[in-house]
BAKEMAR-413073 format. One record per residue (C-alpha): residue in one letter; x, y, z. Coordinates in steps of 0.2 Angstrom, whole numbers. Example, Ala and Ser with C-alpha at 12.3 -4.5 7.8 and 13.67 -1.06 7.14 Angstrom:
// BAKEMAR-413073
  residu      x      y      z
       A     62    -22     39
       S     68     -5     36
// end
This chain:
// BAKEMAR-413073
  residu      x      y      z
       X     -1      0     -2
       X     15     11      2
       X     21      6    -13
       X      5     13    -19
       X      5     32    -13
       X     22     34    -16
       X     16     31    -37
       X      2     43    -33
       X     12     57    -24
       X     28     55    -38
       X     15     55    -51
       X      6     69    -43
       X     21     79    -41
       X     27     77    -60
       X     12     83    -64
       X     10     99    -53
       X     27    104    -58
       X     22    102    -79
       X      9    112    -75
       X     19    126    -64
       X     31    127    -78
       X     19    131    -90
       X     18    146    -81
       X      1    157    -85
       X     -6    147   -100
       X    -18    135    -91
       X    -26    150    -82
       X    -26    161    -99
       X    -33    145   -111
       X    -47    142    -96
       X    -50    163    -93
       X    -53    163   -113
       X    -63    147   -116
       X    -75    153    -98
       X    -76    170   -111
       X    -83    162   -127
       X    -95    151   -117
       X   -101    163   -109
       X   -107    171   -123
       X   -110    158   -134
       X   -125    156   -122
       X   -129    176   -119
       X   -132    173   -141
       X   -142    158   -138
       X   -152    165   -123
       X   -157    181   -131
       X   -162    167   -147
       X   -173    158   -133
       X   -180    173   -127
       X   -183    181   -147
       X   -193    164   -151
       X   -203    166   -132
       X   -209    184   -133
       X   -216    180   -153
       X   -227    166   -147
       X   -234    175   -131
       X   -225    164   -118
       X   -212    178   -113
       X   -215    180    -94
// end
Protein backbone atom coordinates (compact mmCIF):
# COMPACT_ATOMS: atom_id res chain seq x y z
CA UNK A 1 0.00 0.00 0.00
CA UNK A 2 2.90 2.32 0.73
CA UNK A 3 4.25 1.76 -2.76
CA UNK A 4 0.91 2.84 -4.21
CA UNK A 5 0.80 6.10 -2.25
CA UNK A 6 4.43 6.91 -2.96
CA UNK A 7 3.76 6.28 -6.67
CA UNK A 8 0.66 8.44 -6.50
CA UNK A 9 2.64 11.20 -4.79
CA UNK A 10 5.41 11.07 -7.37
CA UNK A 11 2.84 11.19 -10.17
CA UNK A 12 1.15 14.23 -8.63
CA UNK A 13 4.53 15.91 -8.16
CA UNK A 14 5.35 15.32 -11.83
CA UNK A 15 1.93 16.64 -12.91
CA UNK A 16 2.12 19.77 -10.77
CA UNK A 17 5.73 20.49 -11.79
CA UNK A 18 4.57 20.39 -15.40
CA UNK A 19 1.66 22.68 -14.59
CA UNK A 20 3.95 25.19 -12.88
CA UNK A 21 6.30 25.09 -15.88
CA UNK A 22 3.43 26.21 -18.12
CA UNK A 23 3.12 29.45 -16.18
CA UNK A 24 0.01 31.49 -16.98
CA UNK A 25 -1.00 29.40 -20.02
CA UNK A 26 -3.61 27.22 -18.24
CA UNK A 27 -5.20 30.26 -16.58
CA UNK A 28 -5.31 32.16 -19.86
CA UNK A 29 -6.78 29.23 -21.81
CA UNK A 30 -9.40 28.63 -19.09
CA UNK A 31 -10.39 32.31 -19.09
CA UNK A 32 -10.70 32.45 -22.88
CA UNK A 33 -12.79 29.27 -23.00
CA UNK A 34 -15.11 30.54 -20.26
CA UNK A 35 -15.52 33.93 -21.99
CA UNK A 36 -16.39 32.28 -25.32
CA UNK A 37 -18.84 29.99 -23.53
CA UNK A 38 -20.49 32.94 -21.79
CA UNK A 39 -20.87 34.85 -25.06
CA UNK A 40 -22.35 31.76 -26.75
CA UNK A 41 -24.75 31.22 -23.85
CA UNK A 42 -25.92 34.86 -23.97
CA UNK A 43 -26.52 34.60 -27.72
CA UNK A 44 -28.62 31.47 -27.25
CA UNK A 45 -30.51 33.07 -24.37
CA UNK A 46 -31.33 36.07 -26.56
CA UNK A 47 -32.62 33.74 -29.28
CA UNK A 48 -34.78 31.82 -26.80
CA UNK A 49 -36.14 35.08 -25.34
CA UNK A 50 -37.08 36.38 -28.81
CA UNK A 51 -38.76 33.08 -29.69
CA UNK A 52 -40.71 33.05 -26.41
CA UNK A 53 -41.79 36.68 -26.93
CA UNK A 54 -43.03 35.89 -30.45
CA UNK A 55 -45.06 32.93 -29.19
CA UNK A 56 -46.45 34.89 -26.22
CA UNK A 57 -44.75 32.61 -23.71
CA UNK A 58 -42.44 35.29 -22.30
CA UNK A 59 -42.71 35.72 -18.55
